[in-house]
N, C-alpha and C positions, 0 to 999 in steps of 0.2 A: 173637329166634329163637323159633319155636313149639315146642310139646311134641313135634310130629312130627319137628322138626329135632333136638331134644335126645335123643330116644330112641336113635338110632344111637350117639351118644357114650356114653350110659349103658350100652348093651349091650356096646360095645367095652370099657368099663371093667370090667364084670362078668365078661366072658369072659376078659380078658387080665391083669387086675391083682389077682386074688383069691388066686393061689397064691404060692409062695415065690419070691423072687428066685433066679436060677440058681446064683449063686456066694456061699455064706455067707462072711463074714469069718472069719479064724482064730479058733478057739475057740468059734464059734457053730454050733449044730446045729439041723436041722429034724426035727420029729417029726410024724407023723400020728396023731391020736386020733379015730377015726370021721370025721366030716366036717370036723374042725378041723385047721388048721395050728398047731403049737406051736413057737415059736422060743425056744431056750434058749442062754444064754451072753452075752446083752447086759446092759446096765445094769439092766434089769428084764425079766421074761418077757413074751412077746407071744403073743396068741391071735387068730386070725381064721378066718373060714369063708366058704363060698359064700353066695350071696344067700338060698337056702333051705336051712336046716340039715337039714331032713328028719326032725327029731325034735321032740317037744313033751312037755308034761306032766311026769310023773315022770322020764322018760328024759332030758329036757332038764335037769332039776334035777341029775340024777346026773352028766351031762356037765360042767355048770358046776362042781359040787363037786369033780370029779376034777381039773380044771385048778387050782382054788384050792389043793387039798390037795397037788398035785404041787409047786407053787412054795412052799407053806408048809414042806414038808419041806426045801427048799433055803434057807429063810430069806429068800426074795426076794419082792418085789412082782411083780404081773403085770397087764398091760394086755390087756383084751378089746376089740378094735376092732369097734364096731357101726356100721351104716349105717341111715339112717332108712327105707329102702325094703325092708329085709330081713324075712324071715319065719323063725319065727313072730313075730307082732306083740308078744307078751308077753315076748320075750327080755330086754328091759331091766328089766322088773319082776322077773323071776326073778334077774337078776344082782344087783339091789339087795338082794333077799331073802337072797342068799348072801354079802352083805357087800361087794360091789363098789360103788364110788362114782364117779359121773360127773365127768369133767373138762370143760373148755370144749368146746362144740360147734364144729366147723369145717365149712366148705363145701367139698365136693368139686367142683373145677373141672376141666374138660377143654377143651382147645383144639387146633386144628390147627396143628402146628408151622410149616408154610409160611406161614400167615396171620400168625403172631406174629413171624416172623423179618423181615418187611418193615418192621417198626417198629424203627428203630435210634436210640433216644435216646442221646446222648453223656453221659458223666458230667459233673457240674458242674466248673467251673474249680478246679484244685488237687487233683482226685481222679483217681487212676489205678486201672485195673482190670487184674488179672493172674491167671492160673491158677497155682495153687500145689500142690506135692506134698511139700514138706519137713515133717518132724515139727514143727519149731519153728513153722511157720506154722499148723499144726493146733492147737497149744497157744494161739497168739495168737487164733485164731478162738474157741476154747472160752472164753477169758478175756473176749472181747467179748460172747459170748452170755450169760455169767454176769452181766455188767454190765447187759445189756438186760433180762433176765428176773428179776434179783434172786435167783437161785438158783445153786447150785453145778453148773455144767455141765462140770466138768473131765472127766467121762466121755466127752464128745463128742470130745475130742482122740484118745483111745485108739480110739474107734469109727472115726473118719475115717482115722487112721493104719493101722488094721487093714484097712480096705476098700481103701485105695490099695495096700497091700502084697500083698493077696490077689488082687485083680482090678482092676488100674489102668485097663483099658479100660472098666470098668463105671461109672466115677465121674469127674467133672470138678469140681474145687473152685476157686472164685474168691473173691478178696478185692477190696474197694475200699479204698484207703488214702489218707489225707491227712496230710502231714507225718510219714510213717512209722507212723501209727496205723491199725489196722484199724477202719474206720467201718461196714462192712457186709460180710457174707459170705454166700455161697450156693453150692449145689452141684447138679449135674445127675446123676441116677442113671438109667442105661440099664437097661431091662428086656429083656435079651437073649431072642430068640425071640419077641418081640411087636413091635407097632408103637408102643410107648409108651416115653417117658422121663419121669421125675418131677422137678419142681422142688422142692428142699428148702432149708432154711435161710432165707435172705432176711431176716435180722434186721439192723436198722440202729440205731446209737446215736441217742438221742433228738434231739440237737442237729443231726443230719444228715438227719432225715426231712423229706419234702416238697420235696426238692431234686433229685430225679431219680436218686439213687444206686441205689435198689432197681430202678427201671425199666431202668437201664442193665445191671444184672446179669441181669434177665430177658431182655433183648435178646441179650446175648452167648451165653447158654445156648440160646436158641431157634435162633440161627444155627448153633451147633455141632450141635444135634439134627438140623437139616435136612441138614447136611453128612454126617451119619451115617445118613441115610435114615429118620429117625423120622417117623411120621405124626402121633402125638398127644402132647401134653404134659399132664401131670396134676399137680395141687396139692391138698393138704389145707390150705385157707387159713383164717387167722384173720379176724376181722371187720375188722381193719386192712388186711390184704392183699387181701381178696376184691374190694373196689371197684376197686383199681388193676389187678388182673389181668383183671377184666371189661372195663375200658377198653382193655386191651392185646389183647383178642380171645378170652378164655376164657369158658366158659359153665358155670353151676352145674347139676350133674346130680343131686346128692343132698347129704345132710349126713352127717357122721360124728362120733361121740362116743366117746372112750375111756372105758371103765369099768375102774377100777383097784382091785384088792385089795392091801392093804398089811399085812404081818405086824404083829401087835400089838407096840406099843413102838417102832415105827419112824416 
């Protein structure tokens, strides 16, 4: 795909995916601070903005410090989501100067849902895929994610439970199971009022990778997206997932790097 072909996908992403999701989970609030969207009440704070923040120099430093200090007063970490094509170009330098630390870069992928839904890989023998809504299943997913990433992801269960309770039509959560064990989980998040839905999760236990489980969960979510009239699917993909998603019909449009400030002592 040429740059001319990619540009409409990037423009759609910038136009439709930069604002707040329409329905916050219980306990989560959205706030606007100048050009920024600030999300409060999650496991850590979150800040994002348009492609062009419209401020630079000292004004940008003040905007950054204000977000850091807001969450510092709450004793919480905060993630500032950056994209490589954003302006001003020195945003990441100024974030570093304010104490924000970059996490791993991810590739922003966008694909047309209808093109991805025609690929229907079946899960491997012995693996079943089902949609889940029960609290217990969300806790099983969080335990699996904790095992995959070697970190405490227990917060994820509360996040998914809250999302399903608040806006069940906005979220579809799937598990792949073998012998009663969750070996992979993923969810589809609809962005109401846009042509987009996002593929999230997609983590697989190490011993089950390379066997088609992840691809099967992509396929079932793409089919659901098409049935709901979604035009585009979006993913912020790790280096492990990006090649698979490209083979399934997605295209890299930019990269994203979370910059995180953490309170001292945490």
